[in-house]
A tleap script that builds the chain and sets N, CA, C and O, in Angstrom:
source leaprc.protein.ff14SB
mol = sequence {
  NMET SER ILE GLN ALA ILE ASP GLY VAL LEU
  GLN GLN LEU GLN LEU THR SER LEU GLN ALA
  SER GLY LYS ALA VAL ASP SER GLY ASN GLN
  LEU ASP PHE GLY ALA THR MET LYS ALA ALA
  LEU ASP LYS ILE SER ALA THR GLN THR ALA
  ALA ARG THR GLN ALA GLN ASP PHE GLU MET
  GLY LYS PRO GLY ILE GLN LEU ASN ASP VAL
  MET VAL ASP LEU GLN LYS SER ALA ILE SER
  MET GLN MET GLY VAL GLN VAL ARG ASN LYS
  LEU VAL ASN ALA TYR SER GLU ILE MET GLY
  MET GLN CVAL
}
set mol.1.N position { 92.121 94.360 98.477 }
set mol.1.CA position { 93.135 94.228 99.494 }
set mol.1.C position { 94.331 95.039 99.043 }
set mol.1.O position { 94.763 94.930 97.896 }
set mol.2.N position { 94.861 95.843 99.927 }
set mol.2.CA position { 95.958 96.725 99.570 }
set mol.2.C position { 97.288 95.987 99.627 }
set mol.2.O position { 97.404 94.901 100.195 }
set mol.3.N position { 98.272 96.608 99.026 }
set mol.3.CA position { 99.626 96.055 99.034 }
set mol.3.C position { 100.150 95.970 100.458 }
set mol.3.O position { 100.846 95.020 100.817 }
set mol.4.N position { 99.809 96.983 101.281 }
set mol.4.CA position { 100.268 96.981 102.663 }
set mol.4.C position { 99.689 95.786 103.422 }
set mol.4.O position { 100.371 95.184 104.251 }
set mol.5.N position { 98.438 95.448 103.139 }
set mol.5.CA position { 97.818 94.312 103.822 }
set mol.5.C position { 98.498 93.010 103.416 }
set mol.5.O position { 98.727 92.136 104.252 }
set mol.6.N position { 98.817 92.884 102.142 }
set mol.6.CA position { 99.502 91.679 101.670 }
set mol.6.C position { 100.900 91.605 102.277 }
set mol.6.O position { 101.349 90.532 102.679 }
set mol.7.N position { 101.595 92.760 102.345 }
set mol.7.CA position { 102.904 92.792 102.990 }
set mol.7.C position { 102.798 92.377 104.452 }
set mol.7.O position { 103.664 91.674 104.974 }
set mol.8.N position { 101.732 92.817 105.102 }
set mol.8.CA position { 101.524 92.435 106.494 }
set mol.8.C position { 101.352 90.940 106.653 }
set mol.8.O position { 101.896 90.341 107.581 }
set mol.9.N position { 100.600 90.340 105.755 }
set mol.9.CA position { 100.390 88.889 105.790 }
set mol.9.C position { 101.721 88.174 105.563 }
set mol.9.O position { 102.036 87.209 106.258 }
set mol.10.N position { 102.499 88.647 104.591 }
set mol.10.CA position { 103.794 88.028 104.327 }
set mol.10.C position { 104.736 88.158 105.519 }
set mol.10.O position { 105.445 87.211 105.858 }
set mol.11.N position { 104.745 89.331 106.157 }
set mol.11.CA position { 105.591 89.517 107.335 }
set mol.11.C position { 105.175 88.576 108.458 }
set mol.11.O position { 106.022 88.020 109.157 }
set mol.12.N position { 103.881 88.401 108.624 }
set mol.12.CA position { 103.395 87.507 109.668 }
set mol.12.C position { 103.809 86.063 109.376 }
set mol.12.O position { 104.198 85.332 110.287 }
set mol.13.N position { 103.726 85.653 108.107 }
set mol.13.CA position { 104.140 84.305 107.738 }
set mol.13.C position { 105.643 84.119 107.935 }
set mol.13.O position { 106.083 83.063 108.391 }
set mol.14.N position { 106.436 85.142 107.593 }
set mol.14.CA position { 107.877 85.060 107.798 }
set mol.14.C position { 108.210 84.998 109.284 }
set mol.14.O position { 109.095 84.248 109.698 }
set mol.15.N position { 107.506 85.779 110.076 }
set mol.15.CA position { 107.719 85.762 111.519 }
set mol.15.C position { 107.399 84.392 112.092 }
set mol.15.O position { 108.148 83.876 112.921 }
set mol.16.N position { 106.308 83.808 111.664 }
set mol.16.CA position { 105.922 82.474 112.124 }
set mol.16.C position { 106.971 81.448 111.724 }
set mol.16.O position { 107.302 80.548 112.495 }
set mol.17.N position { 107.488 81.594 110.511 }
set mol.17.CA position { 108.529 80.683 110.034 }
set mol.17.C position { 109.788 80.794 110.895 }
set mol.17.O position { 110.388 79.784 111.261 }
set mol.18.N position { 110.183 82.027 111.214 }
set mol.18.CA position { 111.362 82.214 112.060 }
set mol.18.C position { 111.153 81.649 113.456 }
set mol.18.O position { 112.059 81.048 114.032 }
set mol.19.N position { 109.951 81.845 113.999 }
set mol.19.CA position { 109.656 81.319 115.329 }
set mol.19.C position { 109.675 79.798 115.318 }
set mol.19.O position { 110.149 79.174 116.266 }
set mol.20.N position { 109.162 79.203 114.252 }
set mol.20.CA position { 109.127 77.740 114.164 }
set mol.20.C position { 110.527 77.156 114.024 }
set mol.20.O position { 110.792 76.047 114.490 }
set mol.21.N position { 111.428 77.908 113.379 }
set mol.21.CA position { 112.784 77.401 113.200 }
set mol.21.C position { 113.644 77.609 114.444 }
set mol.21.O position { 114.762 77.098 114.512 }
set mol.22.N position { 113.140 78.348 115.419 }
set mol.22.CA position { 113.861 78.553 116.673 }
set mol.22.C position { 114.836 79.701 116.637 }
set mol.22.O position { 115.626 79.856 117.568 }
set mol.23.N position { 114.813 80.521 115.587 }
set mol.23.CA position { 115.726 81.663 115.493 }
set mol.23.C position { 115.169 82.816 116.323 }
set mol.23.O position { 113.972 82.882 116.602 }
set mol.24.N position { 116.065 83.719 116.708 }
set mol.24.CA position { 115.652 84.906 117.466 }
set mol.24.C position { 114.840 85.813 116.556 }
set mol.24.O position { 115.132 85.950 115.368 }
set mol.25.N position { 113.810 86.431 117.137 }
set mol.25.CA position { 112.907 87.256 116.356 }
set mol.25.C position { 112.824 88.631 116.994 }
set mol.25.O position { 112.677 88.753 118.210 }
set mol.26.N position { 112.921 89.668 116.166 }
set mol.26.CA position { 112.726 91.040 116.636 }
set mol.26.C position { 111.233 91.312 116.645 }
set mol.26.O position { 110.628 91.453 115.582 }
set mol.27.N position { 110.629 91.389 117.815 }
set mol.27.CA position { 109.181 91.528 117.908 }
set mol.27.C position { 108.712 92.969 117.813 }
set mol.27.O position { 107.518 93.226 117.968 }
set mol.28.N position { 109.602 93.916 117.564 }
set mol.28.CA position { 109.214 95.312 117.485 }
set mol.28.C position { 108.441 95.660 116.225 }
set mol.28.O position { 107.817 96.719 116.167 }
set mol.29.N position { 108.461 94.808 115.222 }
set mol.29.CA position { 107.840 95.125 113.934 }
set mol.29.C position { 106.713 94.153 113.595 }
set mol.29.O position { 106.473 93.888 112.417 }
set mol.30.N position { 106.023 93.623 114.586 }
set mol.30.CA position { 104.965 92.653 114.345 }
set mol.30.C position { 103.671 93.356 113.977 }
set mol.30.O position { 103.365 94.436 114.482 }
set mol.31.N position { 102.926 92.729 113.094 }
set mol.31.CA position { 101.586 93.180 112.756 }
set mol.31.C position { 100.603 92.128 113.221 }
set mol.31.O position { 100.904 90.935 113.175 }
set mol.32.N position { 99.450 92.545 113.662 }
set mol.32.CA position { 98.430 91.610 114.097 }
set mol.32.C position { 97.763 91.006 112.864 }
set mol.32.O position { 97.113 91.713 112.094 }
set mol.33.N position { 97.924 89.717 112.685 }
set mol.33.CA position { 97.414 89.028 111.501 }
set mol.33.C position { 95.898 89.168 111.395 }
set mol.33.O position { 95.374 89.468 110.323 }
set mol.34.N position { 95.207 88.955 112.487 }
set mol.34.CA position { 93.747 89.039 112.472 }
set mol.34.C position { 93.251 90.428 112.103 }
set mol.34.O position { 92.303 90.575 111.333 }
set mol.35.N position { 93.901 91.448 112.659 }
set mol.35.CA position { 93.501 92.826 112.364 }
set mol.35.C position { 93.777 93.179 110.907 }
set mol.35.O position { 92.989 93.883 110.276 }
set mol.36.N position { 94.889 92.694 110.377 }
set mol.36.CA position { 95.220 92.951 108.979 }
set mol.36.C position { 94.203 92.292 108.056 }
set mol.36.O position { 93.753 92.900 107.084 }
set mol.37.N position { 93.844 91.058 108.359 }
set mol.37.CA position { 92.859 90.360 107.520 }
set mol.37.C position { 91.492 91.031 107.619 }
set mol.37.O position { 90.796 91.174 106.613 }
set mol.38.N position { 91.104 91.443 108.820 }
set mol.38.CA position { 89.812 92.102 108.985 }
set mol.38.C position { 89.774 93.413 108.213 }
set mol.38.O position { 88.768 93.727 107.576 }
set mol.39.N position { 90.864 94.184 108.262 }
set mol.39.CA position { 90.923 95.448 107.532 }
set mol.39.C position { 90.818 95.207 106.019 }
set mol.39.O position { 90.141 95.954 105.313 }
set mol.40.N position { 91.484 94.173 105.536 }
set mol.40.CA position { 91.423 93.862 104.105 }
set mol.40.C position { 90.013 93.441 103.695 }
set mol.40.O position { 89.515 93.863 102.651 }
set mol.41.N position { 89.380 92.621 104.507 }
set mol.41.CA position { 88.014 92.184 104.202 }
set mol.41.C position { 87.022 93.341 104.285 }
set mol.41.O position { 86.083 93.421 103.493 }
set mol.42.N position { 87.235 94.226 105.238 }
set mol.42.CA position { 86.378 95.409 105.346 }
set mol.42.C position { 86.519 96.300 104.121 }
set mol.42.O position { 85.539 96.871 103.643 }
set mol.43.N position { 87.747 96.417 103.613 }
set mol.43.CA position { 87.965 97.237 102.419 }
set mol.43.C position { 87.273 96.622 101.203 }
set mol.43.O position { 86.678 97.340 100.400 }
set mol.44.N position { 87.348 95.306 101.065 }
set mol.44.CA position { 86.656 94.625 99.967 }
set mol.44.C position { 85.153 94.856 100.081 }
set mol.44.O position { 84.485 95.144 99.088 }
set mol.45.N position { 84.632 94.729 101.287 }
set mol.45.CA position { 83.205 94.937 101.513 }
set mol.45.C position { 82.795 96.375 101.183 }
set mol.45.O position { 81.758 96.603 100.562 }
set mol.46.N position { 83.614 97.338 101.603 }
set mol.46.CA position { 83.309 98.743 101.328 }
set mol.46.C position { 83.328 99.028 99.826 }
set mol.46.O position { 82.498 99.789 99.328 }
set mol.47.N position { 84.265 98.427 99.109 }
set mol.47.CA position { 84.347 98.603 97.659 }
set mol.47.C position { 83.095 98.052 96.990 }
set mol.47.O position { 82.543 98.685 96.090 }
set mol.48.N position { 82.647 96.888 97.420 }
set mol.48.CA position { 81.447 96.290 96.846 }
set mol.48.C position { 80.210 97.119 97.163 }
set mol.48.O position { 79.354 97.319 96.300 }
set mol.49.N position { 80.115 97.595 98.380 }
set mol.49.CA position { 78.960 98.401 98.773 }
set mol.49.C position { 78.908 99.706 97.983 }
set mol.49.O position { 77.843 100.113 97.518 }
set mol.50.N position { 80.049 100.353 97.835 }
set mol.50.CA position { 80.099 101.612 97.083 }
set mol.50.C position { 79.719 101.391 95.616 }
set mol.50.O position { 78.986 102.195 95.040 }
set mol.51.N position { 80.208 100.318 95.015 }
set mol.51.CA position { 79.886 100.031 93.614 }
set mol.51.C position { 78.403 99.724 93.457 }
set mol.51.O position { 77.766 100.178 92.506 }
set mol.52.N position { 77.857 98.955 94.387 }
set mol.52.CA position { 76.434 98.606 94.330 }
set mol.52.C position { 75.562 99.853 94.485 }
set mol.52.O position { 74.572 100.024 93.772 }
set mol.53.N position { 75.941 100.718 95.422 }
set mol.53.CA position { 75.193 101.958 95.645 }
set mol.53.C position { 75.244 102.856 94.417 }
set mol.53.O position { 74.233 103.438 94.023 }
set mol.54.N position { 76.419 102.968 93.815 }
set mol.54.CA position { 76.560 103.800 92.631 }
set mol.54.C position { 75.739 103.230 91.474 }
set mol.54.O position { 75.133 103.991 90.720 }
set mol.55.N position { 75.710 101.920 91.325 }
set mol.55.CA position { 74.911 101.299 90.264 }
set mol.55.C position { 73.420 101.560 90.492 }
set mol.55.O position { 72.688 101.844 89.545 }
set mol.56.N position { 72.974 101.466 91.742 }
set mol.56.CA position { 71.565 101.737 92.044 }
set mol.56.C position { 71.215 103.197 91.784 }
set mol.56.O position { 70.139 103.501 91.270 }
set mol.57.N position { 72.123 104.096 92.141 }
set mol.57.CA position { 71.883 105.515 91.891 }
set mol.57.C position { 71.796 105.798 90.395 }
set mol.57.O position { 70.982 106.612 89.961 }
set mol.58.N position { 72.631 105.128 89.610 }
set mol.58.CA position { 72.587 105.301 88.158 }
set mol.58.C position { 71.258 104.802 87.598 }
set mol.58.O position { 70.650 105.444 86.742 }
set mol.59.N position { 70.816 103.642 88.097 }
set mol.59.CA position { 69.546 103.078 87.639 }
set mol.59.C position { 68.368 103.993 87.975 }
set mol.59.O position { 67.393 104.047 87.225 }
set mol.60.N position { 68.451 104.701 89.083 }
set mol.60.CA position { 67.381 105.603 89.495 }
set mol.60.C position { 67.432 106.936 88.754 }
set mol.60.O position { 66.524 107.760 88.874 }
set mol.61.N position { 68.504 107.139 87.985 }
set mol.61.CA position { 68.606 108.362 87.203 }
set mol.61.C position { 69.159 109.545 87.960 }
set mol.61.O position { 68.904 110.693 87.594 }
set mol.62.N position { 69.911 109.283 89.004 }
set mol.62.CA position { 70.499 110.364 89.790 }
set mol.62.C position { 71.480 111.142 88.907 }
set mol.62.O position { 72.302 110.538 88.217 }
set mol.63.N position { 71.401 112.461 88.923 }
set mol.63.CA position { 72.300 113.248 88.062 }
set mol.63.C position { 73.763 113.181 88.528 }
set mol.63.O position { 74.047 113.052 89.719 }
set mol.64.N position { 74.676 113.271 87.557 }
set mol.64.CA position { 76.100 113.290 87.865 }
set mol.64.C position { 76.761 111.925 87.898 }
set mol.64.O position { 77.964 111.838 88.140 }
set mol.65.N position { 76.020 110.871 87.666 }
set mol.65.CA position { 76.596 109.530 87.695 }
set mol.65.C position { 76.643 109.009 86.257 }
set mol.65.O position { 75.616 108.884 85.590 }
set mol.66.N position { 77.850 108.712 85.800 }
set mol.66.CA position { 78.054 108.257 84.429 }
set mol.66.C position { 78.162 106.737 84.375 }
set mol.66.O position { 78.636 106.102 85.317 }
set mol.67.N position { 77.719 106.169 83.271 }
set mol.67.CA position { 77.758 104.719 83.102 }
set mol.67.C position { 79.184 104.190 83.176 }
set mol.67.O position { 79.431 103.152 83.790 }
set mol.68.N position { 80.134 104.905 82.548 }
set mol.68.CA position { 81.513 104.407 82.570 }
set mol.68.C position { 82.079 104.368 83.996 }
set mol.68.O position { 82.849 103.463 84.320 }
set mol.69.N position { 81.715 105.325 84.849 }
set mol.69.CA position { 82.160 105.302 86.244 }
set mol.69.C position { 81.577 104.105 86.990 }
set mol.69.O position { 82.256 103.455 87.785 }
set mol.70.N position { 80.309 103.833 86.714 }
set mol.70.CA position { 79.649 102.690 87.354 }
set mol.70.C position { 80.329 101.390 86.941 }
set mol.70.O position { 80.595 100.531 87.783 }
set mol.71.N position { 80.610 101.243 85.650 }
set mol.71.CA position { 81.229 100.013 85.159 }
set mol.71.C position { 82.640 99.833 85.721 }
set mol.71.O position { 83.026 98.722 86.084 }
set mol.72.N position { 83.404 100.912 85.794 }
set mol.72.CA position { 84.759 100.827 86.347 }
set mol.72.C position { 84.703 100.421 87.820 }
set mol.72.O position { 85.472 99.563 88.253 }
set mol.73.N position { 83.809 101.024 88.584 }
set mol.73.CA position { 83.695 100.684 90.000 }
set mol.73.C position { 83.229 99.245 90.205 }
set mol.73.O position { 83.687 98.572 91.128 }
set mol.74.N position { 82.333 98.775 89.361 }
set mol.74.CA position { 81.897 97.378 89.460 }
set mol.74.C position { 83.043 96.423 89.141 }
set mol.74.O position { 83.168 95.375 89.775 }
set mol.75.N position { 83.881 96.773 88.168 }
set mol.75.CA position { 85.035 95.935 87.843 }
set mol.75.C position { 86.059 95.950 88.976 }
set mol.75.O position { 86.636 94.913 89.304 }
set mol.76.N position { 86.288 97.119 89.573 }
set mol.76.CA position { 87.196 97.203 90.726 }
set mol.76.C position { 86.702 96.302 91.848 }
set mol.76.O position { 87.484 95.606 92.495 }
set mol.77.N position { 85.401 96.326 92.067 }
set mol.77.CA position { 84.802 95.502 93.107 }
set mol.77.C position { 85.004 94.017 92.818 }
set mol.77.O position { 85.361 93.244 93.707 }
set mol.78.N position { 84.775 93.633 91.574 }
set mol.78.CA position { 84.932 92.226 91.200 }
set mol.78.C position { 86.385 91.776 91.329 }
set mol.78.O position { 86.658 90.672 91.800 }
set mol.79.N position { 87.305 92.622 90.914 }
set mol.79.CA position { 88.725 92.274 90.995 }
set mol.79.C position { 89.180 92.170 92.446 }
set mol.79.O position { 89.942 91.268 92.791 }
set mol.80.N position { 88.722 93.081 93.296 }
set mol.80.CA position { 89.116 93.009 94.706 }
set mol.80.C position { 88.575 91.737 95.350 }
set mol.80.O position { 89.246 91.132 96.187 }
set mol.81.N position { 87.381 91.331 94.971 }
set mol.81.CA position { 86.817 90.085 95.504 }
set mol.81.C position { 87.618 88.877 95.026 }
set mol.81.O position { 87.902 87.969 95.807 }
set mol.82.N position { 87.984 88.865 93.741 }
set mol.82.CA position { 88.788 87.765 93.210 }
set mol.82.C position { 90.141 87.684 93.915 }
set mol.82.O position { 90.622 86.594 94.222 }
set mol.83.N position { 90.754 88.848 94.169 }
set mol.83.CA position { 92.031 88.853 94.855 }
set mol.83.C position { 91.873 88.320 96.279 }
set mol.83.O position { 92.718 87.563 96.756 }
set mol.84.N position { 90.803 88.710 96.951 }
set mol.84.CA position { 90.549 88.205 98.292 }
set mol.84.C position { 90.387 86.698 98.318 }
set mol.84.O position { 90.880 86.030 99.226 }
set mol.85.N position { 89.699 86.163 97.326 }
set mol.85.CA position { 89.511 84.712 97.238 }
set mol.85.C position { 90.851 84.020 96.981 }
set mol.85.O position { 91.130 82.972 97.564 }
set mol.86.N position { 91.672 84.597 96.118 }
set mol.86.CA position { 92.980 84.002 95.833 }
set mol.86.C position { 93.891 84.023 97.066 }
set mol.86.O position { 94.605 83.054 97.325 }
set mol.87.N position { 93.867 85.114 97.818 }
set mol.87.CA position { 94.664 85.183 99.046 }
set mol.87.C position { 94.179 84.129 100.032 }
set mol.87.O position { 94.982 83.449 100.671 }
set mol.88.N position { 92.860 83.997 100.151 }
set mol.88.CA position { 92.315 82.962 101.043 }
set mol.88.C position { 92.768 81.575 100.607 }
set mol.88.O position { 93.145 80.757 101.446 }
set mol.89.N position { 92.734 81.301 99.301 }
set mol.89.CA position { 93.167 79.996 98.797 }
set mol.89.C position { 94.632 79.738 99.125 }
set mol.89.O position { 94.996 78.629 99.516 }
set mol.90.N position { 95.478 80.766 98.966 }
set mol.90.CA position { 96.901 80.605 99.277 }
set mol.90.C position { 97.104 80.352 100.772 }
set mol.90.O position { 97.933 79.527 101.155 }
set mol.91.N position { 96.353 81.057 101.612 }
set mol.91.CA position { 96.483 80.846 103.054 }
set mol.91.C position { 96.023 79.449 103.454 }
set mol.91.O position { 96.641 78.816 104.310 }
set mol.92.N position { 94.949 78.966 102.847 }
set mol.92.CA position { 94.467 77.618 103.150 }
set mol.92.C position { 95.495 76.586 102.704 }
set mol.92.O position { 95.747 75.614 103.417 }
set mol.93.N position { 96.095 76.790 101.523 }
set mol.93.CA position { 97.128 75.862 101.048 }
set mol.93.C position { 98.335 75.868 101.978 }
set mol.93.O position { 98.877 74.810 102.298 }
set mol.94.N position { 98.762 77.063 102.416 }
set mol.94.CA position { 99.900 77.155 103.329 }
set mol.94.C position { 99.581 76.469 104.656 }
set mol.94.O position { 100.415 75.750 105.206 }
set mol.95.N position { 98.385 76.692 105.158 }
set mol.95.CA position { 97.970 76.051 106.410 }
set mol.95.C position { 97.962 74.529 106.259 }
set mol.95.O position { 98.423 73.812 107.147 }
set mol.96.N position { 97.440 74.041 105.140 }
set mol.96.CA position { 97.400 72.596 104.895 }
set mol.96.C position { 98.802 72.017 104.827 }
set mol.96.O position { 99.052 70.934 105.355 }
set mol.97.N position { 99.721 72.728 104.181 }
set mol.97.CA position { 101.108 72.257 104.107 }
set mol.97.C position { 101.747 72.203 105.485 }
set mol.97.O position { 102.416 71.229 105.830 }
set mol.98.N position { 101.537 73.261 106.276 }
set mol.98.CA position { 102.111 73.299 107.608 }
set mol.98.C position { 101.554 72.172 108.472 }
set mol.98.O position { 102.298 71.532 109.215 }
set mol.99.N position { 100.247 71.928 108.379 }
set mol.99.CA position { 99.642 70.879 109.192 }
set mol.99.C position { 100.082 69.495 108.733 }
set mol.99.O position { 100.050 68.545 109.516 }
set mol.100.N position { 100.491 69.370 107.479 }
set mol.100.CA position { 100.941 68.083 106.963 }
set mol.100.C position { 102.394 67.775 107.274 }
set mol.100.O position { 102.847 66.653 107.048 }
set mol.101.N position { 103.137 68.756 107.793 }
set mol.101.CA position { 104.554 68.556 108.105 }
set mol.101.C position { 104.698 67.669 109.334 }
set mol.101.O position { 103.889 67.710 110.261 }
set mol.102.N position { 105.747 66.874 109.307 }
set mol.102.CA position { 106.044 66.045 110.470 }
set mol.102.C position { 107.032 66.776 111.352 }
set mol.102.O position { 107.951 67.438 110.870 }
set mol.103.N position { 106.833 66.650 112.632 }
set mol.103.CA position { 107.702 67.363 113.586 }
set mol.103.C position { 108.949 66.578 113.858 }
set mol.103.O position { 109.798 67.017 114.634 }
savepdb mol mol.pdb
quit
């Protein structure tokens, strides 16, 4: 997940907070939360697919593919997945807190 995607999520949460508090909101700078999350998940999926493909090509003995490149790409894939899981956990916690608030 890119920094821009995380910034988008934060902006969306701030916008929601402002709307809930009844303050005026400038809607000219809104990002679509669903589209941002889908783009981030697609990027994680693409990273995993590319790493898996590169590992398979290395196993098949395709020329030009080095073991260190394969290992780095697999680690990038694992880290991006871990970050995605952590973002999901934070969003679930935030949602649970919001739903637990009394009006």
